C-alpha positions as CSV (number, residue, x, y, z in Angstrom):
1,M,7.9,-10.6,-23.4
2,E,5.2,-7.9,-24.1
3,E,1.7,-9.1,-23.6
4,Q,-0.2,-9.7,-26.9
5,H,-3.6,-8.0,-26.8
6,K,-6.7,-9.3,-28.6
7,K,-8.2,-7.4,-31.5
8,P,-11.3,-5.5,-30.4
9,G,-14.3,-7.8,-30.8
10,I,-17.7,-7.3,-32.6
11,L,-20.5,-9.5,-31.4
12,C,-23.2,-10.8,-33.7
13,M,-26.2,-12.3,-31.8
14,F,-27.3,-14.7,-34.5
15,S,-30.7,-16.3,-34.7
16,G,-30.5,-17.8,-38.2
17,G,-33.3,-15.4,-39.2
18,L,-33.2,-13.0,-42.2
19,D,-32.3,-9.9,-40.3
20,S,-29.4,-11.3,-38.3
21,T,-28.2,-13.1,-41.4
22,A,-28.0,-9.8,-43.2
23,V,-26.0,-8.4,-40.3
24,L,-23.7,-11.4,-40.5
25,H,-23.3,-10.9,-44.3
26,K,-22.3,-7.3,-43.7
27,L,-19.8,-8.2,-41.0
28,N,-18.2,-10.7,-43.4
29,T,-18.2,-8.6,-46.6
30,E,-17.6,-5.0,-45.5
31,E,-14.0,-4.0,-45.0
32,K,-14.7,-1.6,-42.1
33,Y,-15.7,-4.5,-39.9
34,H,-12.6,-6.6,-40.6
35,E,-10.5,-4.8,-38.0
36,Y,-12.6,-6.6,-35.3
37,E,-12.6,-10.2,-34.1
38,L,-15.9,-11.6,-35.2
39,I,-17.8,-13.3,-32.4
40,I,-21.0,-15.1,-33.1
41,H,-23.5,-16.4,-30.5
42,H,-26.7,-18.3,-31.0
43,I,-29.4,-18.8,-28.3
44,H,-31.6,-22.0,-28.6
45,M,-34.8,-20.2,-27.7
46,I,-37.1,-23.0,-26.6
47,N,-40.7,-21.9,-26.3
48,R,-44.2,-22.9,-27.3
49,E,-43.6,-21.8,-30.9
50,K,-41.1,-24.6,-31.3
51,R,-38.7,-22.6,-33.5
52,A,-35.5,-23.8,-31.9
53,R,-34.9,-26.8,-34.1
54,A,-35.6,-24.9,-37.4
55,E,-33.4,-22.0,-36.3
56,M,-30.6,-24.3,-35.4
57,I,-30.6,-25.9,-38.8
58,A,-30.5,-22.5,-40.4
59,V,-27.6,-21.4,-38.1
60,K,-25.5,-24.5,-38.9
61,N,-26.1,-24.2,-42.7
62,I,-25.4,-20.4,-42.8
63,L,-22.2,-20.6,-40.7
64,N,-21.0,-23.5,-42.8
65,Y,-21.5,-21.3,-45.9
66,Y,-19.5,-18.4,-44.5
67,S,-16.7,-20.6,-43.2
68,Q,-16.3,-22.1,-46.7
69,N,-16.9,-19.0,-48.8
70,H,-15.4,-16.1,-46.8
71,K,-12.0,-15.6,-45.3
72,V,-13.2,-13.8,-42.1
73,P,-12.5,-16.1,-39.2
74,F,-15.1,-16.2,-36.4
75,V,-15.5,-17.5,-32.8
76,Y,-18.9,-19.3,-32.3
77,S,-20.7,-20.2,-29.1
78,Q,-24.3,-21.1,-28.1
79,C,-26.5,-21.4,-25.1
80,V,-30.1,-22.5,-24.3
81,F,-33.0,-20.5,-22.8
82,N,-36.1,-22.5,-22.0
83,A,-39.1,-20.2,-21.8
84,N,-41.5,-23.1,-21.3
85,G,-40.6,-23.0,-17.6
86,F,-42.5,-19.7,-17.3
87,D,-45.8,-21.6,-18.0
88,A,-45.7,-22.8,-14.3
89,F,-46.3,-19.2,-13.2
90,N,-49.6,-19.0,-15.2
91,T,-48.6,-15.5,-16.4
92,S,-47.9,-13.7,-19.7
93,R,-45.1,-11.7,-18.1
94,F,-42.2,-13.8,-19.5
95,P,-39.1,-12.3,-21.2
96,F,-39.3,-11.2,-24.8
97,D,-36.7,-12.7,-27.2
98,V,-34.9,-9.4,-27.3
99,D,-34.7,-9.2,-23.5
100,V,-33.1,-12.7,-23.4
101,C,-30.8,-11.7,-26.3
102,S,-29.6,-8.6,-24.4
103,F,-29.0,-10.5,-21.2
104,V,-27.0,-13.2,-23.0
105,A,-25.1,-10.6,-25.0
106,G,-24.0,-8.9,-21.8
107,N,-22.7,-12.2,-20.5
108,V,-20.9,-13.0,-23.7
109,C,-19.2,-9.6,-23.5
110,T,-18.1,-10.3,-19.9
111,S,-16.8,-13.7,-21.0
112,H,-14.7,-12.4,-23.9
113,G,-13.6,-9.1,-22.4
114,N,-12.7,-7.5,-25.8
115,I,-16.1,-6.8,-27.3
116,K,-16.5,-3.2,-28.3
117,I,-19.6,-3.5,-30.5
118,V,-22.8,-5.5,-30.1
119,T,-24.9,-5.8,-33.3
120,R,-28.6,-6.3,-33.7
121,G,-30.8,-6.9,-36.7
122,R,-33.1,-3.9,-36.4
123,T,-34.4,-2.8,-39.8
124,K,-36.0,0.2,-41.5
125,T,-39.2,-1.8,-41.5
126,D,-39.0,-2.0,-37.7
127,L,-38.5,1.8,-37.5
128,E,-41.4,2.6,-39.8
129,N,-43.8,0.4,-37.8
130,R,-42.7,1.3,-34.4
131,T,-45.0,2.4,-31.6
132,D,-44.4,4.2,-28.3
133,S,-44.5,0.8,-26.6
134,D,-41.9,-0.5,-29.1
135,E,-39.5,2.3,-28.2
136,E,-40.1,1.6,-24.5
137,Q,-39.2,-2.0,-25.1
138,H,-36.1,-1.0,-27.1
139,L,-34.9,1.2,-24.2
140,K,-35.6,-1.6,-21.7
141,T,-33.7,-4.1,-23.8
142,Y,-30.6,-1.9,-24.0
143,G,-30.9,-1.3,-20.2
144,I,-30.7,-5.1,-19.6
145,L,-27.4,-5.2,-21.4
146,E,-26.1,-2.2,-19.5
147,L,-27.1,-3.7,-16.2
148,V,-25.2,-7.0,-16.9
149,L,-22.1,-5.0,-17.7
150,Q,-22.5,-2.7,-14.7
151,L,-22.6,-5.7,-12.4
152,A,-19.4,-7.0,-14.0
153,K,-17.9,-3.5,-13.8
154,M,-17.2,-3.4,-17.5
155,E,-17.4,-0.6,-20.0
156,K,-20.5,-0.9,-22.1
157,P,-20.0,-1.5,-25.9
158,E,-21.6,0.4,-28.7
159,Y,-24.9,-1.0,-29.8
160,L,-24.9,-1.1,-33.7
161,Y,-27.6,-1.7,-36.2
162,P,-25.9,-2.6,-39.5
163,V,-29.1,-3.0,-41.5
164,I,-31.1,-0.2,-40.0
165,D,-31.3,1.5,-43.4
166,M,-32.8,-1.6,-45.2
167,D,-36.4,-2.9,-45.3
168,K,-37.3,-6.6,-45.6
169,E,-37.3,-6.6,-49.4
170,E,-33.9,-4.8,-49.5
171,I,-32.5,-7.3,-47.1
172,W,-33.8,-10.2,-49.2
173,N,-32.3,-8.8,-52.3
174,F,-29.0,-8.0,-50.5
175,L,-28.3,-11.6,-49.5
176,P,-26.8,-14.1,-51.8
177,D,-29.4,-16.5,-53.2
178,E,-28.0,-19.5,-51.5
179,V,-27.8,-17.8,-48.1
180,R,-31.4,-16.4,-48.1
181,K,-32.7,-19.9,-48.9
182,M,-31.0,-21.1,-45.7
183,A,-32.4,-18.4,-43.4
184,W,-35.5,-19.1,-41.2
185,W,-38.3,-16.6,-40.4
186,C,-41.5,-18.6,-39.6
187,R,-42.7,-18.3,-36.0
188,R,-44.6,-21.6,-36.0
189,P,-42.7,-24.2,-38.1
190,I,-44.4,-27.4,-39.1
191,Y,-42.3,-30.6,-38.5
192,K,-43.3,-33.4,-40.8
193,D,-39.6,-34.4,-40.6
194,E,-37.5,-33.0,-37.8
195,N,-34.6,-32.2,-40.2
196,S,-36.8,-30.5,-42.8
197,P,-39.1,-28.0,-41.1
198,Q,-41.7,-26.2,-43.2
199,I,-43.0,-22.7,-42.9
200,C,-46.6,-22.3,-41.6
201,G,-47.4,-19.6,-44.2
202,K,-49.8,-17.9,-41.7
203,C,-47.8,-16.1,-39.1
204,K,-46.9,-12.4,-39.5
205,P,-43.3,-13.0,-40.7
206,C,-44.6,-15.5,-43.3
207,L,-47.2,-13.0,-44.5
208,D,-44.6,-10.2,-44.6
209,M,-42.3,-12.4,-46.7
210,A,-45.2,-13.4,-49.0
211,K,-45.7,-9.7,-49.7
212,I,-42.3,-9.3,-51.2
213,G,-42.6,-12.5,-53.3
214,S,-40.1,-14.6,-51.4
215,I,-42.5,-17.4,-50.7
């Protein structure tokens, strides 16, 4: 019997934040992505900002919405990265979130074997505000993904930015009302109840969202 091959895969590294939620919405609603197997991965990013719990609530709610309201099947997985362990080194030279994301994405690719595209929620706002150091960081981040795949002797996938032509306000307006209410963006959530985190209203993402009238 002839071997049945998997569909090519498209990987959505999903934080539960606004940008990655917009990427996920495009992958669910735009026909050109439906020829791919949708693979979603979330990283529990444990650090001093204590966002992991708030993001996990957002991830569960959003994925539940798409599983109930859209016909695009997906494969979901998750892992944990505890950045608090770097405190023992008494140094600020710990991995950026995007570095961890690229390292994990590379390993997800090697695990599945069929991933041809890795998506990331880079936006028009990111491009407009970028600096030389941002571009250096961007190249380093992609280099991490490439290195993981080189070690596994795998062909590197395409790195795709589905919302690169949208700013924060456009992303907010693009998402269905019920979905954007589920997304999380605050860097320093306040936990009066562990199941109902509240935004701090003071961090940069909160201030950016306030400018577009979302909070």
